[in-house]
C-alpha positions in Angstrom: 5.6 -15.1 -20.0 5.5 -11.4 -19.4 4.9 -10.0 -15.9 3.2 -6.7 -15.7 4.2 -4.6 -12.7 1.5 -2.3 -11.3 1.7 0.0 -8.2 -1.9 -1.0 -7.4 -0.6 -4.5 -6.6 0.7 -3.1 -3.3 -1.0 -4.4 -0.1 -0.5 -4.0 3.6 0.4 -6.7 6.1 0.6 -7.0 9.9 3.9 -8.4 11.4 5.0 -9.1 14.9 7.9 -6.9 16.1 9.8 -6.5 19.3 7.5 -3.6 20.3 4.1 -5.2 19.4 2.5 -5.4 16.0 3.5 -3.3 13.0 1.9 -2.6 9.6 4.1 -2.9 6.6 3.6 -2.4 2.8 4.1 -5.5 0.6 4.5 -5.5 -3.2 6.1 -7.4 -6.0 9.6 -6.5 -4.7 8.9 -7.5 -1.1 8.1 -5.8 2.1 8.9 -2.3 3.2 8.2 0.2 5.9 5.3 2.6 5.3 6.7 6.0 4.4 6.3 9.1 2.2 7.1 7.2 -1.0 3.6 5.8 -0.8 2.0 9.2 -0.8 3.5 10.4 -4.1 2.7 14.1 -3.8 -0.2 13.8 -1.4 0.0 13.8 2.4 0.6 10.7 4.4 -2.4 10.1 6.7 -2.0 9.9 10.5 -3.4 6.4 10.8 -0.7 4.8 12.8 1.6 1.8 12.1 2.5 0.3 15.5 0.0 -1.3 17.9 -0.2 -3.4 21.0 -2.7 -6.0 19.8 -2.9 -7.9 16.5 -6.7 -7.3 16.3 -6.2 -3.5 16.5 -3.4 -3.7 13.8 -5.6 -5.8 11.5 -8.4 -3.2 11.7 -6.1 -0.3 11.0 -4.5 -2.3 8.1 -7.8 -2.1 6.3 -7.7 1.8 6.7 -4.2 1.8 5.0 -5.5 -0.3 2.1 -8.5 2.0 1.6 -6.3 5.1 1.7 -3.7 3.8 -0.6 -6.1 2.5 -3.3 -8.0 5.8 -3.1 -4.9 7.8 -4.2 -5.4 10.0 -7.3 -2.4 8.6 -9.2 -3.9 5.1 -9.0 -7.3 6.3 -10.3 -5.9 8.0 -13.5 -7.3 6.4 -16.6 -4.6 5.3 -19.0 -4.9 6.1 -22.6 -6.0 3.3 -24.8 -3.2 2.0 -26.9 -3.8 1.9 -30.7 -2.4 -1.0 -32.5 -1.6 -0.5 -36.2 -1.4 -3.8 -38.1 
């Protein structure tokens, strides 16, 4: 079985921290902090990652998902592969 890794498989999750609730990125390789590597040449939005309530963090988590999946490098169409038999 072959696993196909795609950057668009990234999602965002809300976790409890010692200072409230924090939003983290989660992909095939595990969880990580939200940082510049997600922007890949664009600007990181000023949405926020740390909140006092879980409800507020859940709402903002949806904003992160929309921002990430709207990035230009995820919307590029890939060339169709030609198979020669």
